[in-house]
C-alpha positions in Angstrom: 114.3 81.1 66.7 116.8 80.7 63.9 119.3 83.2 62.5 117.7 86.2 60.9 119.5 85.5 57.5 117.5 82.3 57.0 114.3 82.4 54.9 110.9 81.1 55.9 110.1 77.5 55.0 107.0 78.4 52.9 109.5 79.8 50.3 111.7 76.7 50.2 112.1 75.0 46.8 113.2 71.4 47.4 114.5 71.1 43.8 117.3 73.6 44.6 120.4 73.1 46.7 120.2 74.8 50.1 121.0 74.7 53.7 118.2 74.0 56.2 118.2 74.6 59.9 116.8 71.6 61.9 115.1 73.0 65.1 115.3 69.6 66.9 119.1 69.2 66.7 120.0 72.8 66.2 122.2 71.8 63.2 122.4 73.0 59.6 121.6 70.3 57.1 122.9 70.5 53.5 120.1 69.9 51.1 120.4 68.5 47.5 117.5 68.0 45.2 117.9 64.2 45.4 115.1 64.0 47.9 112.7 66.6 46.4 110.0 64.1 45.5 110.0 62.5 49.0 110.0 66.0 50.6 107.0 67.0 48.5 105.1 63.9 49.4 106.0 63.5 53.1 106.6 67.0 54.4 104.0 68.8 56.5 103.9 72.6 57.0 103.0 73.2 60.6 101.1 76.1 62.0 104.2 77.8 63.4 105.8 78.0 59.9 108.1 75.0 60.4 108.1 71.9 58.2 108.2 68.4 59.6 109.9 65.9 57.3 111.3 62.5 58.4 113.0 63.1 61.7 113.6 66.8 61.1 111.7 70.0 61.9 113.0 72.7 59.5 112.5 76.3 60.6 114.6 78.2 58.0 116.6 77.8 54.9 119.3 79.6 53.0 121.3 79.4 49.8 124.2 77.1 49.8 126.7 79.9 49.0 124.8 82.5 51.0 123.5 84.3 48.0 
């Protein structure tokens, strides 16, 4: 379970800067749009609402500046 201020992954836009919570490491990852194309091609939405991409399992996201 992630912090309640994070949004669900089905609402994440990889073309926008964001922070993402990686369930595996428990860390926040800073996201830039540089990897948006790869994310669109290689990410997989899982049945529990998380997204698997590369070595990450993202379970929530937020705006970079908290807005």
